[in-house]
N, C-alpha and C positions, 0 to 999 in steps of 0.2 A: 629443139625443145619449144614447147608452146604452153604458156601458163593458162591459156584459155581452154585447154583440153584437160579433162579430168584424168586422163591416163598419166599426165605429168604433174598437175598441180596438187594431187593428193599426197605427194611426197615432199617432206621437209627438205630433203637433199636437193631437189630441183628448185624449190623456192629459194633456198639459200644460195645456190649457184646463180640464180637470176637476180638476187640482191647484190651480187658482186659489182656490177657496173656502177651502182650507186655508191658502194663503198669506195670505189676508185675515184669517182668524181667529187666526193666529199672529203677526201683525204686531206688532213691539215699538215702541210709541209713544215710549218713552224714547230710542230711537236718534237722534231729531232734536234732543235737548236741546243738545248742544254746537254744532250748526249754528245753532239759534235764537239762542243767546247771541252767536255771531259776527255774525249778521245784524242784531241789534238796533241797532247803531250806524250802520247804513247807511240810505240814503233809499228803498231799494226792493230788489226781487229781480228778477233777470233769469235766465230759464230757457232754455237752449238744448240742442240735440241735433239729430239728423237722423232723419227718418222716424218710426217708432213711438215712439222714445225722447223725442220732443218733442210730437207731435200731441196725443195724449190727455192725458198727464201735465201738460203745460204749459198747454194751453188749458182743461182742466177747472179748473185752479188759478185762472186768470184769471177764468173764469166765476164761480167761487165768491166771489172777491174782489169782483166787481162787484155780485153779488146782496147781499152783506153791506154794501156801501157803505164798506168800509175805505179809509182814506186812504193806507195803505201800498201803493205801487204794485207790481204783479206784471206783468212784461212778458215777451214771448218773440219770438224771431226765429231763423231759420237762422243757423248760425255764420258763414258767409262774409259775408252781408250785415251781420251784427252787428259785423264788424270796422270798419265805418264809423261806429259809434255811440260817443258819449261815455258810458262806463259807470263813471266814477270813483266815483260815489256809490251804485252798486248792488253788492249781493252777487251774484256770478255763479255759477250752477250749470250744469255741463255733464253731460248724461246720455249714457252710451255703454256698452251691455252688454259689448262687447268691450274697452273701455278704450283702444281704439286707432283711433277713427274720425278720418280725416284732417282733415276740416273743423273738428271740435271741437279737436283738438290744435293746429292752426295758430292758431286763435282764442285758445285759452288761453295758448299760448306767447307770443303777441303781447301779451296783457294783462300777463303776468308780467314781460316785458321792459320794460313801461312802469311797473312798480312797483305794480301792482294787488295789494292785500293780502287780498282776500276771494274767492278762487277755490275753489269747492267741486265735488266730483264725485259722480256716482252710477254705479256699474259692478257687473258681476257677477263681475269677475276682479281678484284682488289682484296687485300687482306689475306693473301695466301702465303705459304712459306717462301715462295720465290721473292715476293715483295720484301719479306723480312730480312733476307740474306743479301740482297743487292743494294748497291749505292743509290740507284734510281731505277724505276720500272715504268715502262710505257704500257698504258692500258689500252688495248684494242677497242675500237669504237664500233666494230661490225655487228655487235650483238650476239646473243646466244645462238649456238648451233645445236639443233635437236638431232640431226642425222649423225650417225657415228663417223662417217667420212668427213674430215675437215675440208672446207672449200673456201668460203669467203675469208676466213681467218688466215689461211695460207697466203692469199693474195695481199691482205693488209700487212702481214709480216714482211713480205717481199717489198712492198711499197715503202715501209719504214726504212729498211736497209738501203733501198734505192735512194730515198731522200737523204739519208745520212751520208752516203757516198757523194752525191751531188753537192751537198753542203760543204763537205771536206774539199772537194775539187773546186769550189767557188763557182759552180755552174748551176743554172736553173734546170729543173726536170722538164722533160717533154710534156706537152699539154695533157693534163689528166682527163679533160673532156674528150679529146680525140682518142685516148687510150680506152676510156670507158665505152665510147661508141664502137670501136673496133672489137672490144671484148664481147659486147652484147651481140654484135653481128655474128661473131664466131659461135656463140651459144645458140643462136637461132638458125644457123645454117641448116638447110634441108639435106639430110644425109641420104645418099643413094641406098635403097633398101637391099640391093645386092651386096653392098658392103656390110650392112647390118646382119644379113643372113649368114655371111661368111664368118663374122665374129661370133655370132650366137652359136654356130655349129662347131667352132674350134675348141678343142680341149685345152689348148695352150695359146695365149696371146703374148708374143714377144714384142718388145719395144726396142728400137734402135734410134740413135740420135746423138747430138752433142751432149757433153757432160755439163749442161747448164741447168740441170734439175727438172726439166720439162718431162722428158721421156721416162726418167726414173720415178718421178712423182706419179705419172700416169700408170706405170706398172703397179705401184702400190694401190692406186685407186681401182685398178682392174680387179685385184683381189677383193677389195671391200665392196665394190659396186656390182660386179658381174659374178663374183664367187668363182672365177676361173683362175687357174694357175698362170703366172706371168713372171717375166724377168726382163731386166734392162741390160741391153748389150751396147756398151759405150762405143762411140765412134764407128769404126768399121769391124768391130769384134765379130759381128755376124758372118763375116767372110773369112774368118781365121780359125776354123776348126770345129766350131760348135754345130755346124751343119751336119756333122756326123750323127748327132742324136736328134735332129729335127725330123718331123714327119709331114707328109703331104697335107694332112687335114689341119695343120696348125697355121696360124697367121702371124705375120710380123708387121707391126705398124712403125713406119720410119718417119720420124718427125724432122722436118726441114732437111731433106736428103742432100748429101754432097753430090752435086750434079756429075762430077767426074767419076764417081763410084757407082752410078746407077747401073751401068752395063755389067759390072762385076756382081752386084747383088742379084741382077736378073739371071745371070749365068749360073751362079751357085745356088741361089735359093728357089727361084721360080723354075728354071730348067733342071737343075740338079736335084733338088729336094722334091720339087713339085708342089711347093706351098704357095700361098697367096701373100703378096707384099702390098700393103696399102700405105700411101703417103699422106702426110699433112704438110701442105706447102702453099706458098703464095703464087706458085707457078705450076703449069702442067708438068707432069713427070711421065716416065714410061710405065708407071704403075697406076692402078685406080687411085685417084687423088681427091682428098677433101681440100678444096681450094679456100684459103683464108685471106682476109684483107692483107694486102702487101704494102710495103713502103713505110711501115711504122717503126720508129726507133726502139719500141718496147715489144718487139715481136714475140719473145718467149711467153709473155702473158697471153697473147692471142693464140699461140700454139696450145697452151694449156687449156684455154676455153674450148677450143675445137676438140681436144681430146676428151674433155668432160662430156661434151655433146655426144661424141661417139659412144662412150661408155654408158651413158644414160639410155640411149636408143637401144643398145645391146641388152642392158638389164631389163628394160621394159619388154623387149621382144621375148626374153626368157621367162617373164612373169616373176621376176625377183622382187622381193620387198627391199627397196633401195635404202630404207632407213634403218633396218634392223638385221645386221649380220648375226649369225648364230654364235660366233665366238669372238669376233673383234669387239673391242671395248673403246669407249670414248677416252678413258684414261688408261693407257696401256699398262703402266707399272707405277702404281701410286705410292708416293712418299708418305710414311707414317712417322711423325716426329717421336723421338724417344725410343 
């Protein structure tokens, strides 16, 4: 992506993506302190939201917790299913940029009516229903998003949970300036046009990767940005039967491939199906690879940025209006009080 090129800078989506490194570098770590103090007396954290407000922020947090081996649970689920759960011992965070997502509000109101005392919110808008129902709410500082697809807000939500966890662990976060630099480099990577052409021609773009929110979030962004069908195949699911319904003209993007499984994916998908597999990784793979900066402790963020880059290049190659999908809405399911 290049903001000096009118093919890119005429879109709010691209401008908002390119604002994200600044959002990262300006993030105020101290904003999480009152939330961390409220959480300390609980048995765990439950993170909910719908779509982009949950996928990457919450699942990256769960992934980080499992890598560290921390005994303090971090869980996530969609708000409607979560209404079936016993969350009395959890601090509950609901993320909604609009502050008026119906599923989240219904869930939060039900918990408050049961006397739950640790309801927290993340939103981009003050004075919204989410602020009214929660004990405290963090207001995002990234600014308004004009494009339908959420981008910079997703990263700020993830940073908030990241900072919250590090505060509870008693550890500092990795350098935000280093992360911002790596994120910007991933956004500006020059993508091989052969890769872009493959994606533009594919009727379906599959994503594979770890269950850390990156590939799943990119699958959603594929729908919103390129208007193509997409799905997320967790872990090595792509090698366990779904190849039966895949076609040679489809593409699979594998985020941070498991090196020991590359041969199997090549055998089943490339040789067996005849489809193209593209990798996003900090190392060379046996597939066409988008090489990203390596050695960073916050690599899921960098992977996400590289994926955004790929999708924007594909959307522009297709002549898509990146800011205005025909059906997708900024507020997917709006809460109407009363």
